[in-house]
C-alpha positions, 0 to 999 in steps of 0.5 A: 499499500502507498505510503502517501497517506498524509494527503488524505487524513480521513483514508478509513482502516477497516478491522482486516487492515488494522490486523494485517499492520499488527501481524506485520508489525508483531513478526507475526505475518513472516517470521522474522530473521531477527536475533532475539535481543532485537525482536524483544527491542522492536517488540518494546518488551514482552510481558512475562510475569509468567516466566517461561511465555516469552520463549513461546512468543519468540518462537511463534515470531523468529524462524530460528529461535533457540530458546537458550539464547533468550536465557543467556541475554538474560543472566548476561544482562542484556535483558532484564525483568521488570515491573513498568508497562501497566505495572506488569513484568516484563522482559526488556533489552537493558537500555530501555529499562534504564531509560523508560523506567523514570517515564512510569514512576508516577503511574506505577505509584498511583497504581500501588496507591489505587489498590493499597491507599488505605494500607499506606494512609500516613506512610511517606513515600519519600521516607520509604523509598529511601527506607527501600533503598537502606535494606537492598543496599547490601544487594543481597536478592530479596523477595517481594515479602522480605522487603515488606517484612523489612519495611514492617518494622518502620511502618507495621500497620500497613501490611507487608504486602502493601509496603513490598509493592510500594517499595518495587513501585518506587525504586527501580528493581529487576528479577533475578536468574534463574526466573526466567530462564529457560525450563527453570522454575525460581521465586522471585529475587530483586534487585536494584536495578542500577546495582544489576547493571552497574549503572545509575537511572536518571530519575530527571527529565530531559528537556523538550516536550516529553521527549522519552515519551516520544521515544514511546509512541515511535517504539509503540507505533512501529510495533503495534499501529496503526493506533489511537492514543488510548490503543497507545495508553492501554499498552504503556498504562502511562497518560495518553502522553498527549505532549509527546503525540502533539509535538511529533503530529508532523512527523506522523500520518493519521487514519480513522478505524471503522469506529470513527476513532483517529489512529496515528502512525509512522509513514513509512511503517508496514500497512500491508494488503487486507487480503495478505493470508495470515499464517496459524500462530500460536500465541503466549498467555498474556501476548501484548499483540492482544493487550497492547490495544484498548479496542482489540477488535482488529485481532479477537471479537469482543466475545472473547476479549476475557481469554486475554485478560485471563491468561488463556493461550491462544491461536490465531487463525487467518490473523484473529483468535479463534481457539485457546491451547494448552500443553500437558505430556508434550501433546498439544490441545487446541480448543476451537472457539468457532468453527475450523474448515478442513484447511483451518484444522490441517494447518493448526494441527501442522503448527501445533506438532511444531510447537510441540516439538519445541516444547519438547525438545523434538520428543513429541510432535504430539496434537490433539485439535479438539471438534469445532464449536458449531 
């Protein structure tokens, strides 16, 4: 599609056009030949509160994905696991975590207060941050509960969970390996992000109309656009980044979706022909290809929207969520959410066998596709 859309800001992109754009940006239309580190950077991180899920997310997106490489990137400190977008745990490139963390500080604090405002009444947050830093000063990894209990000596009425969650919101921390390493089960152990990476996180705000916000806008649109500012806010949890978007208006193109929303985009970003074939793809729990939007209708029906926040793993057929999947004893089981054609079932089974082999080191390629819903 020619990218001269600046001349017609009222161009309407239908749901299928937005779907194909999303698949292309998310590396789901064609598997990419990118190194894993570059893929994580392009995607703006992967949601990762379930530690093994990013491995499936990258397997579905990259041509030659080796899970050992992703594990090494984490243990060698090129990637980190930290609370950031939407106050959820994300697997991020270390440089992005350092650069973006200060821009998320207020949001992280407010989201914890929204849950624990009563418990934290009377707690001075600056004092809490200083006390939390003192607790972590010996570089000893600690769980959130351990941090909260240590702070409870100063604020016994608040409760360790509220104190621990707020400390992690106030102080940039990372969850240490082996949590997040391939096929490894490990609890959460936190250390200060600055200590783990050997560099300070600068809390100062750079001059200009929200320059970090502009970086976030560009990176979001590269991986998720075209999108509305409400979608941008749903991805990062920040309040729409209005100053950043306003400062960038001259470099962006605009569209409308079928619901009448204004969409913004990078002028040269891919917007494939809506009739481009979309292969079957298996997505992990909490994949940002779905969660990274306020209006998710481009990829999932409204009737199934709850699946994306319930931690269900899903299968894309013709670019849309059409089934859920699970794995047990080496067998991948697919449960359709709608009718499958014979070609659909064949393609789903083929990709399911490949996934089973990946998850089992080629010890199993068993897949079961349950009967389609009528």
